[in-house]
VMD Tcl script that draws the C-alpha trace (Angstrom):
set ca {
  {-25.42 141.51 20.55}
  {-26.73 138.00 20.16}
  {-24.54 134.99 20.77}
  {-23.48 133.11 17.69}
  {-22.46 129.53 17.59}
  {-20.62 127.48 15.06}
  {-21.94 123.99 14.49}
  {-18.96 121.86 13.43}
  {-19.66 118.74 11.38}
  {-17.11 115.90 11.54}
  {-17.17 112.57 9.81}
  {-17.86 114.07 6.46}
  {-16.37 113.75 3.01}
  {-16.46 115.63 -0.27}
  {-17.29 113.74 -3.36}
  {-16.07 115.44 -6.52}
  {-17.22 114.27 -9.98}
  {-15.96 115.83 -13.21}
  {-17.96 114.96 -16.33}
  {-18.72 116.31 -19.81}
  {-21.08 119.28 -19.73}
  {-24.72 118.12 -19.86}
  {-24.21 114.96 -17.94}
  {-24.38 116.43 -14.44}
  {-28.18 116.44 -13.92}
  {-28.44 112.61 -13.87}
  {-25.51 112.42 -11.46}
  {-27.02 114.94 -9.07}
  {-30.42 113.22 -9.16}
  {-28.73 109.91 -8.37}
  {-26.83 111.44 -5.42}
  {-30.02 112.96 -4.01}
  {-31.89 109.74 -4.35}
  {-29.16 108.00 -2.48}
  {-29.34 110.38 0.36}
  {-27.25 113.47 -0.48}
  {-28.85 116.75 0.63}
  {-27.65 118.86 -2.30}
  {-24.83 119.51 -4.75}
  {-22.65 122.34 -5.96}
  {-21.99 122.58 -9.73}
  {-19.23 124.54 -11.37}
  {-18.29 124.71 -15.04}
  {-14.72 124.30 -16.25}
  {-12.63 123.71 -19.28}
  {-10.80 120.40 -19.57}
  {-8.21 118.87 -21.80}
  {-7.02 115.29 -22.28}
  {-6.23 112.83 -24.99}
  {-9.70 112.99 -26.50}
  {-9.55 116.74 -26.84}
  {-6.16 116.70 -28.57}
  {-7.46 114.24 -31.14}
  {-10.18 116.49 -32.46}
  {-10.85 117.21 -36.17}
  {-7.54 116.87 -38.08}
  {-5.59 116.64 -34.82}
  {-6.54 120.17 -33.84}
  {-7.04 120.69 -30.10}
  {-10.72 120.85 -29.07}
  {-11.67 122.52 -25.75}
  {-14.49 120.70 -23.96}
  {-16.63 122.15 -21.30}
  {-16.87 120.06 -18.05}
  {-19.27 120.05 -15.11}
  {-17.67 119.74 -11.69}
  {-20.14 118.31 -9.21}
  {-19.37 118.45 -5.51}
  {-21.36 116.79 -2.74}
  {-20.68 116.77 0.93}
  {-21.76 113.61 2.57}
  {-21.40 111.75 5.88}
  {-18.73 109.06 5.89}
  {-21.46 106.52 6.50}
  {-23.22 107.51 3.24}
  {-20.12 108.01 1.09}
  {-19.77 104.62 -0.48}
  {-23.43 104.29 -1.49}
  {-23.66 107.85 -2.89}
  {-20.31 107.50 -4.65}
  {-21.43 104.23 -6.32}
  {-24.79 105.61 -7.45}
  {-23.16 108.81 -8.91}
  {-20.60 106.66 -10.68}
  {-23.22 104.49 -12.25}
  {-25.49 107.41 -13.19}
  {-22.54 109.12 -14.92}
  {-21.58 105.97 -16.84}
  {-18.01 106.57 -15.55}
  {-17.17 102.93 -16.39}
  {-17.10 104.10 -20.00}
  {-13.75 105.55 -21.28}
  {-13.73 109.35 -21.57}
  {-16.86 109.98 -19.49}
  {-15.15 111.53 -16.48}
  {-13.49 110.97 -13.09}
  {-14.59 110.94 -9.41}
  {-12.78 111.08 -6.16}
  {-13.49 111.39 -2.44}
  {-11.70 113.82 -0.12}
  {-12.03 113.30 3.56}
  {-12.79 116.62 5.41}
  {-11.53 117.29 8.85}
  {-14.44 119.57 9.57}
  {-17.22 121.52 7.96}
  {-19.61 124.13 9.24}
  {-23.10 125.10 8.16}
  {-26.39 126.28 9.71}
  {-28.35 123.57 11.32}
  {-31.69 124.50 13.00}
  {-31.59 124.21 16.84}
  {-34.58 121.77 16.78}
  {-32.62 119.37 14.69}
  {-29.51 119.64 16.85}
  {-31.64 118.89 20.00}
  {-33.31 116.00 18.18}
  {-29.93 114.45 17.32}
  {-28.37 115.02 20.74}
}
mol new
graphics top color blue
foreach p $ca { graphics top sphere $p radius 0.5 }
foreach p [lrange $ca 0 end-1] q [lrange $ca 1 end] { graphics top cylinder $p $q radius 0.2 }
display resetview
């Protein structure tokens, strides 16, 4: 049986961005251009004041994209800002973003890279 090691990452944060469906690609591209390694996208249903004010006041369900990016705490401000601007979140009704600090995360990191960073 081979030995297995867990590589624990500390000093990381989760950026979550919730936007109208179809707006996620520009946000992901901006995150990657700012240094993010990748993103996870989920689809969800959302409700709010805009959805309640649909045609004749009838509730309208709107599909949302939930974009999650794990970044180092050193990168989080730059990536957060670029995602915010790419999503036009300074416009009412476009979405919301927040950062969640993570105590630790684990993923596969090649041994060569770990040695290089050590």
